[in-house]
C-alpha positions in Angstrom: -17.6 14.8 3.1 -15.8 13.8 6.4 -12.3 14.8 7.1 -9.9 12.3 5.4 -7.8 11.5 8.4 -8.4 12.3 12.0 -4.9 11.4 12.9 -2.9 13.1 10.1 0.6 13.8 11.5 1.4 17.2 12.8 5.0 17.0 11.8 6.1 15.6 8.5 9.2 14.9 6.6 12.0 15.2 9.0 12.6 16.5 12.5 11.7 14.9 15.8 8.5 12.7 15.8 5.5 14.2 17.6 2.7 11.7 18.4 -0.7 12.7 17.2 -2.5 9.6 18.2 -5.4 9.6 20.6 -4.9 8.0 24.1 -7.0 5.1 23.0 -4.8 4.5 19.9 -1.6 4.9 22.0 -2.9 2.2 24.2 -3.7 -0.1 21.2 -0.1 0.6 20.0 1.2 -0.7 23.3 -1.0 -3.8 23.4 -1.0 -4.8 19.7 2.4 -3.7 18.3 4.6 -3.6 21.5 5.2 0.2 21.3 6.8 1.6 24.4 6.8 5.4 24.4 9.7 5.4 26.9 11.8 3.3 24.5 10.6 4.7 21.1 13.3 7.3 20.6 16.0 4.8 21.5 14.6 2.3 19.0 14.5 4.9 16.3 18.1 5.9 17.0 19.2 2.2 16.9 17.7 1.8 13.4 19.1 5.1 12.2 22.6 4.1 13.3 22.2 0.7 11.6 21.1 2.3 8.4 24.2 4.6 8.4 26.4 1.5 8.5 24.7 -0.2 5.5 26.9 0.7 2.5 24.3 -0.4 0.0 21.2 1.3 1.4 20.4 5.0 0.9 17.3 5.5 3.1 15.2 8.2 4.6 16.4 8.5 8.2 13.9 10.9 9.7 12.1 9.7 12.8 8.7 9.3 11.1 10.0 7.0 8.4 11.8 4.8 10.8 8.9 4.7 13.2 6.6 3.5 10.5 8.8 0.5 9.9 9.2 -0.2 13.6 5.4 -0.3 14.0 5.0 -2.4 10.9 7.4 -5.0 12.5 5.9 -4.7 16.0 9.1 -3.1 17.2 11.3 -6.1 16.5 14.6 -4.5 15.6 15.8 -7.4 13.5 12.6 -7.6 11.5 12.6 -3.8 11.0 16.1 -4.0 9.5 15.1 -6.8 7.2 12.0 -5.0 6.0 13.8 -1.7 5.4 16.4 -3.5 3.3 13.6 -5.3 1.4 11.6 -2.1 0.9 14.5 -0.2 -0.6 15.6 -3.2 -2.6 12.2 -3.7 -4.1 12.0 0.0 -5.0 15.3 -0.1 -6.8 14.6 -3.4 -8.6 11.1 -2.2 -9.7 11.8 1.1 -11.4 8.7 0.7 -13.6 6.6 1.4 -10.5 8.9 3.7 -8.5 10.6 6.0 -11.0 9.1 9.0 -12.7 6.3 9.4 -10.2 5.6 13.1 -11.0 1.8 13.6 -10.4 2.0 16.4 -13.0 3.2 14.0 -15.7 0.5 13.9 -18.4 0.2 10.1 -18.5 0.3 9.5 -14.8 -2.1 12.3 -14.2 -4.7 10.8 -16.6 -4.5 7.5 -14.6 -4.8 9.3 -11.3 -7.8 11.2 -12.6 -9.6 7.9 -13.2 -9.8 7.2 -9.5 -9.0 3.5 -9.7 -7.6 3.4 -6.2 -9.1 5.6 -3.5 -8.5 5.5 0.3 -11.8 6.4 1.8 -12.3 9.3 4.3 -12.1 8.4 8.0 -12.0 4.9 9.3 -14.2 1.9 9.8 -15.8 0.7 13.1 -12.5 -0.9 14.1 -10.4 2.2 13.3 -9.1 0.7 10.1 -8.5 2.6 6.8 -10.6 1.3 3.9 -9.0 1.5 0.5 -11.3 1.2 -2.5 -10.0 -0.3 -5.8 -12.2 0.0 -8.9 -10.3 -2.5 -11.0 -12.6 -2.6 -14.0 -13.0 1.1 -14.8 -9.8 1.6 -16.9 -9.2 0.6 -20.5 -6.4 -2.0 -20.6 -5.7 -1.1 -24.2 -5.0 2.5 -23.1 -3.4 2.0 -19.6 -0.5 -0.5 -19.1 -0.6 -2.6 -15.9 2.8 -1.2 -14.9 1.5 2.4 -15.2 -1.6 1.4 -13.2 0.5 -0.2 -10.4 2.8 2.9 -10.4 -0.4 5.0 -9.8 -1.2 2.7 -6.9 2.3 3.2 -5.4 1.9 7.0 -5.5 -1.5 6.9 -3.7 -0.4 4.3 -1.2 2.9 6.0 -0.4 1.3 9.4 0.2 -1.4 7.7 2.4 1.3 6.0 4.6 3.3 9.2 4.8 0.3 11.3 5.9 -1.8 9.0 8.0 -0.5 7.9 11.4 -3.5 5.8 12.5 -3.1 3.3 9.7 0.2 2.1 11.2 -1.6 1.1 14.4 -5.0 -0.2 13.1 -4.2 -1.5 9.6 -6.1 -1.3 6.4 -8.9 -3.1 4.6 -9.0 -3.4 0.8 -12.3 -3.3 -1.0 -12.2 -4.2 -4.7 -15.1 -3.4 -7.0 -14.8 -5.6 -10.1 -17.6 -4.0 -12.1 -16.5 -3.9 -15.7 -13.6 -6.4 -15.2 -13.1 -8.3 -18.5 -10.9 -11.0 -19.9 -8.6 -8.2 -21.3 -8.1 -6.9 -17.7 -7.4 -10.5 -16.5 -4.8 -11.2 -19.2 -3.1 -7.8 -18.5 -2.5 -8.8 -14.8 0.1 -11.5 -15.4 1.5 -13.9 -12.8 4.7 -11.8 -12.8 2.6 -8.7 -11.8 0.8 -10.7 -9.1 4.1 -12.0 -7.6 5.8 -8.7 -7.7 2.9 -6.8 -6.1 2.5 -9.3 -3.3 6.3 -9.5 -2.6 6.5 -5.7 -2.3 3.2 -5.4 -0.3 3.8 -8.3 2.1 7.6 -8.2 2.4 8.5 -4.6 1.8 5.8 -2.3 3.2 5.3 -1.7 6.9 1.6 -2.4 6.7 -1.0 -4.3 8.6 -3.5 -5.7 6.0 -6.7 -6.8 7.8 -8.9 -7.9 5.0 -9.5 -8.2 1.2 -13.1 -7.7 0.1 -14.3 -8.1 -3.5 -17.7 -7.2 -5.0 -19.3 -7.4 -8.4 -17.0 -10.2 -9.4 -17.5 -11.5 -13.0 -16.3 -14.8 -14.4 -12.9 -13.2 -15.4 -12.2 -12.4 -11.8 -11.4 -16.0 -10.9 -8.7 -16.2 -13.6 -6.9 -13.2 -12.0 -7.6 -13.9 -8.4 -6.5 -17.6 -8.3 -3.1 -16.6 -9.5 -2.9 -13.6 -7.1 -4.0 -15.8 -4.2 -1.3 -18.4 -4.9 1.3 -15.8 -3.9 -0.5 -14.8 -0.7 0.6 -15.7 2.8 -1.8 -18.1 4.6 -2.9 -15.5 7.1 -3.9 -13.2 4.2 -5.8 -16.0 2.4 -7.9 -16.4 5.5 -8.9 -12.7 5.3 -10.3 -12.8 1.8 -14.1 -12.3 1.4 -15.8 -12.5 -2.0 -19.3 -11.0 -1.8 -20.4 -11.1 -5.4 -23.2 -8.6 -5.9 -24.4 -8.9 -2.2 -23.8 -5.5 -0.7 -25.4 -6.6 2.6 -22.7 -9.3 2.8 -20.1 -6.5 2.2 -21.5 -4.3 4.9 -20.7 -7.0 7.5 -17.0 -6.6 6.8 -17.0 -3.0 5.7 -19.7 -0.9 7.4 -22.0 1.1 5.2 -21.1 4.4 7.0 -17.5 4.4 5.7 -18.5 3.8 2.1 -19.2 6.4 -0.6 -22.7 7.3 -1.6 -22.3 5.1 -4.8 -22.0 2.0 -2.6 -25.0 2.8 -0.4 -23.0 4.7 2.2 -22.9 8.3 3.4 -19.1 9.0 3.3 -18.9 11.5 0.4 -19.0 10.8 -3.4 -16.4 9.2 -5.6 -15.8 12.6 -7.3 -15.2 14.3 -3.9 -12.8 11.6 -2.8 -11.0 11.6 -6.2 -10.5 15.3 -6.0 -9.1 15.0 -2.4 -6.5 12.5 -3.5 -5.5 14.5 -6.6 -4.9 17.5 -4.2 -2.9 15.3 -1.8 -0.6 13.9 -4.4 0.0 17.4 -5.8 0.8 18.7 -2.3 3.3 15.8 -2.0 4.8 16.3 -5.4 8.2 17.4 -4.1 8.3 14.4 -1.7 7.5 12.0 -4.5 10.2 13.4 -6.8 12.7 13.4 -3.9 11.8 9.8 -3.1 13.6 8.6 -6.3 16.9 9.4 -4.6 16.5 6.5 -2.1 17.1 2.9 -2.8 20.0 0.4 -2.9 23.2 0.0 -4.8 23.7 -3.7 -5.2 27.4 -3.3 -6.1 27.9 -2.2 -2.5 25.8 -4.8 -0.8 27.9 -7.0 1.6 27.7 -10.6 0.3 25.7 -11.6 -2.8 23.9 -8.9 -4.8 20.2 -9.3 -5.2 18.4 -9.4 -8.6 14.9 -9.0 -9.8 14.8 -12.8 -10.4 15.8 -13.4 -6.7 12.9 -11.2 -5.5 10.2 -11.5 -8.1 11.0 -14.7 -10.0 8.1 -17.0 -10.6 7.8 -20.8 -10.8 7.7 -22.3 -14.3 4.1 -23.4 -14.0 3.1 -19.7 -13.6 5.1 -18.2 -16.4 2.2 -18.2 -18.9 -1.3 -17.3 -18.1 -3.7 -19.6 -19.9 -7.3 -18.8 -20.2 -9.8 -21.6 -20.9 
């Protein structure tokens, strides 16, 4: 199997940022996300100082965390402040996904071991990270949707913490819907759809470049039409539904980056699963410590925010009806 990340950061979790990007990626950072190496430290310090003066936010203030958010906002200082506030607010108002994320916890471990969500080794032809979701392989009677989405937050947070390149080039999602049933569809409620997209689109410093779905059964439409209704227009345009046509998929996600099970040469599902179990174990202390960060709404200047403010859904979506 190929190395997981050619640009894993050399310095993690505190201390001064040390760039590990290739010259080509540093150039892309300048051109695509307005990164100026001469101004980088100054921008990080500006955001760190701002965070210190926010009575309601308890945030990580190391260089690397702040830089990730600057990159995710193309170095707009105001957007970076808004996104950091939103990120920590979402985390606090969504404890069902962000509390008790111990990878050694028996229940969480059993879900991690399924390999429902797996970032693939290396990058695609455009330098993007491909993240495989196998949404039909779990039993919705045994695994709650909140626990499944908690597992996703664990994998995704470790990926973003460890992989520098993804912040420059972005990520492509590939969803394999083999095994997806009506029970899976009903478990993923409109509330889950809204909450996951608010957190992903508004809270995370990410650059989503595409959503690809394969092996989509009839039940897929029920779930996806609701999910899509909460997407930004730009994201809607990046959706590709391939059905069972792998050749169509390969045009968006090259064969070479895919596991053997999908016609590729990039390791096996078992190997990739083991890699991510090892990575979340290595990051256990970081994940446990992460619970200490968030917001205290009683200290927020102005009006406090609630779950309804962030994740409330329109009346027409309150009940999922299945014909």
